LOKOLMAR-729863 format. One record per residue (C-alpha): residue in three letters; x, y, z; residue number from 0. Coordinates in steps of 0.05 Angstrom, whole numbers, plus 32768, in hexadecimal, padded with zeros to 4 digits. Example, Ala and Ser with C-alpha at 12.3 -4.5 7.8 and 13.67 -1.06 7.14 Angstrom:
(site "ALA"; (80F6; 7FA6; 809C); 0)
(site "SER"; (8111; 7FEB; 808F); 1)
// end
This chain:
(site "LEU"; (87B9; 88A3; 877C); 0)
(site "SER"; (87B6; 886D; 87AF); 1)
(site "PHE"; (87C6; 8865; 87F8); 2)
(site "HIS"; (87DA; 8823; 8817); 3)
(site "ASN"; (880C; 883E; 8849); 4)
(site "LEU"; (8847; 882A; 881E); 5)
(site "SER"; (888B; 884B; 8829); 6)
(site "LYS"; (8891; 886A; 87E3); 7)
(site "GLU"; (8847; 887A; 87DA); 8)
(site "LYS"; (8849; 88C2; 87F3); 9)
(site "GLU"; (8881; 88D4; 87C3); 10)
(site "ILE"; (8860; 88B1; 8789); 11)
(site "ASN"; (881C; 88D2; 8797); 12)
(site "SER"; (883E; 8917; 879C); 13)
(site "ARG"; (8860; 890C; 8759); 14)
(site "LEU"; (881F; 88F4; 8739); 15)
(site "ILE"; (87FB; 8932; 8752); 16)
(site "GLU"; (8833; 895F; 8737); 17)
(site "MET"; (8832; 893B; 86F4); 18)
(site "GLY"; (87E6; 8940; 86F0); 19)
(site "GLN"; (87E9; 898B; 86FC); 20)
(site "LYS"; (8822; 8995; 86CB); 21)
(site "LEU"; (8800; 896D; 8694); 22)
(site "LYS"; (87BA; 8983; 86A7); 23)
(site "ILE"; (87A4; 893B; 86B3); 24)
(site "PRO"; (8774; 8930; 86EC); 25)
(site "VAL"; (878A; 8900; 8723); 26)
(site "VAL"; (875B; 88CB; 8741); 27)
(site "ALA"; (8758; 88AA; 8784); 28)
(site "THR"; (875E; 885E; 8782); 29)
(site "ASN"; (875E; 8825; 87B4); 30)
(site "ASN"; (877F; 87E3; 87A2); 31)
(site "VAL"; (8750; 87B1; 87C4); 32)
(site "HIS"; (8764; 8769; 87D3); 33)
(site "TYR"; (8732; 875A; 880B); 34)
(site "LEU"; (86F2; 8779; 8826); 35)
(site "GLU"; (8705; 878A; 886E); 36)
(site "LYS"; (8746; 879D; 8890); 37)
(site "SER"; (873E; 8762; 88BF); 38)
(site "GLN"; (8745; 8732; 8884); 39)
(site "THR"; (878E; 8744; 8878); 40)
(site "SER"; (87AB; 8703; 8894); 41)
(site "SER"; (8776; 86D9; 8872); 42)
(site "GLN"; (8788; 86F8; 882F); 43)
(site "GLY"; (87D1; 86E8; 883A); 44)
(site "LEU"; (87C0; 86A0; 884B); 45)
(site "LEU"; (8793; 8698; 880E); 46)
(site "ASN"; (87CC; 86B3; 87E2); 47)
(site "LYS"; (87FB; 8680; 87FF); 48)
(site "ILE"; (87CA; 8648; 87F1); 49)
(site "ALA"; (87BA; 8661; 87AB); 50)
(site "ASN"; (8804; 8666; 879A); 51)
(site "LEU"; (8819; 8625; 87BB); 52)
(site "GLY"; (883D; 8647; 87F3); 53)
(site "THR"; (8849; 8630; 883A); 54)
(site "LYS"; (884C; 8653; 887D); 55)
(site "GLU"; (8897; 8659; 8874); 56)
(site "ARG"; (8899; 866A; 882A); 57)
(site "PHE"; (8870; 869E; 8808); 58)
(site "TYR"; (886D; 8693; 87BD); 59)
(site "HIS"; (8845; 86D1; 87AD); 60)
(site "GLN"; (8857; 8719; 87BC); 61)
(site "LYS"; (883D; 8728; 8801); 62)
(site "LEU"; (8816; 8769; 8809); 63)
(site "GLU"; (8841; 879A; 8831); 64)
(site "THR"; (8809; 87B8; 885B); 65)
(site "ASP"; (87C3; 87AA; 8874); 66)
(site "GLU"; (87A6; 87E4; 884B); 67)
(site "TYR"; (878C; 87BB; 8810); 68)
(site "TYR"; (8745; 87B7; 8828); 69)
(site "PHE"; (8705; 87D7; 880D); 70)
(site "LYS"; (8705; 881C; 882E); 71)
(site "SER"; (86C5; 8841; 883F); 72)
(site "PRO"; (86B5; 8884; 881E); 73)
(site "SER"; (86C7; 88A8; 885F); 74)
(site "GLU"; (870A; 8884; 8863); 75)
(site "MET"; (8719; 8898; 881B); 76)
(site "GLU"; (8705; 88E0; 882A); 77)
(site "LYS"; (8735; 88E1; 8865); 78)
(site "ILE"; (876E; 88C2; 883E); 79)
(site "PHE"; (8766; 88F1; 8803); 80)
(site "SER"; (8753; 8930; 882C); 81)
(site "ARG"; (878E; 8956; 880E); 82)
(site "VAL"; (8779; 8944; 87C7); 83)
(site "PRO"; (872C; 8946; 87C9); 84)
(site "GLN"; (872A; 8950; 877D); 85)
(site "ALA"; (8748; 890A; 8774); 86)
(site "LEU"; (870B; 88EC; 8797); 87)
(site "LYS"; (86DB; 8918; 876F); 88)
(site "ASN"; (86FD; 8900; 872F); 89)
(site "SER"; (86F5; 88B7; 8744); 90)
(site "VAL"; (86AB; 88C2; 8753); 91)
(site "GLU"; (86A3; 88E4; 870F); 92)
(site "ILE"; (86C1; 88A7; 86EC); 93)
(site "ALA"; (8695; 8877; 8715); 94)
(site "GLU"; (8656; 889E; 8702); 95)
(site "LYS"; (8668; 8896; 86B8); 96)
(site "CYS"; (866B; 884A; 86BF); 97)
(site "ASN"; (862B; 8827; 86AE); 98)
(site "LEU"; (862C; 87DD; 86BE); 99)
(site "GLU"; (85F3; 87B1; 86D2); 100)
(site "LEU"; (8600; 876A; 86EA); 101)
(site "ASN"; (85CB; 873A; 8701); 102)
(site "LEU"; (85E6; 871D; 8742); 103)
(site "GLY"; (85E1; 86D3; 874B); 104)
(site "GLU"; (85ED; 86C6; 8701); 105)
(site "ILE"; (862E; 86AD; 86E2); 106)
(site "HIS"; (864C; 86DF; 86B2); 107)
(site "LEU"; (867F; 86C0; 8683); 108)
(site "PRO"; (869F; 86E1; 8647); 109)
(site "ALA"; (868D; 86CA; 8601); 110)
(site "TYR"; (86C8; 86A3; 85E6); 111)
(site "PRO"; (86CD; 8694; 859B); 112)
(site "LEU"; (86CA; 8649; 858F); 113)
(site "PRO"; (86DB; 8620; 8552); 114)
(site "SER"; (8699; 860F; 8530); 115)
(site "SER"; (86A2; 85C5; 853B); 116)
(site "TYR"; (86A6; 85CA; 8587); 117)
(site "SER"; (8677; 85D7; 85C0); 118)
(site "ALA"; (8694; 8602; 85F9); 119)
(site "GLN"; (869B; 85C4; 8625); 120)
(site "ASP"; (86BE; 859B; 85EF); 121)
(site "TYR"; (86EE; 85D3; 85DD); 122)
(site "LEU"; (8700; 85DE; 8626); 123)
(site "LYS"; (870D; 8593; 862D); 124)
(site "LYS"; (873A; 8596; 85EF); 125)
(site "LEU"; (8762; 85D1; 860B); 126)
(site "CYS"; (8769; 85AF; 864F); 127)
(site "LEU"; (8783; 856F; 8630); 128)
(site "LYS"; (87B4; 8597; 8606); 129)
(site "GLY"; (87CC; 85BB; 8645); 130)
(site "LEU"; (87D0; 857A; 866B); 131)
(site "LYS"; (8800; 855C; 8638); 132)
(site "LYS"; (882D; 8598; 8642); 133)
(site "TYR"; (8837; 8585; 868B); 134)
(site "TYR"; (882C; 853A; 8686); 135)
(site "PRO"; (8845; 851F; 8643); 136)
(site "VAL"; (8829; 84DA; 8656); 137)
(site "PRO"; (87F2; 84E9; 8689); 138)
(site "SER"; (87E1; 84B2; 86BB); 139)
(site "PRO"; (8798; 849C; 86C4); 140)
(site "LYS"; (8799; 84C0; 8707); 141)
(site "VAL"; (87AC; 8502; 86E4); 142)
(site "ILE"; (8778; 84F9; 86AE); 143)
(site "ASN"; (8743; 84E9; 86E2); 144)
(site "ARG"; (8756; 8528; 8709); 145)
(site "LEU"; (874F; 8552; 86CA); 146)
(site "GLN"; (870A; 8535; 86BD); 147)
(site "TYR"; (86F4; 8544; 8703); 148)
// end
């Protein structure tokens, strides 16, 4: 279940609760987070425009319909899901089963299988050059220089 003040959300949540009861599947409370604080709504929209090559006039990415996509506090979540407190309890139960430790300040990259004859840097360079040729069959020195940057 989620709440972002969308027009169809109440109906969808009601049906999910019904379905959960009917199928004996517990429901969970969720919160789709796109930014930390509610005050960052407009900044998030602007960053989306920049990231997707939009302009003030044209939005090339689906705009979020409300300003409810921020990281809600536990008390806000309790208020939102006051009619379905078990959904929050179920979410907490899942969170307690998760065991993840990350050392902050360190870069965590996935292990990617490499051909034995390549270092990670050389293989990345090869893939980038291959992709470059897809968009620039005959790349100019300026384009190659930009890739190497």
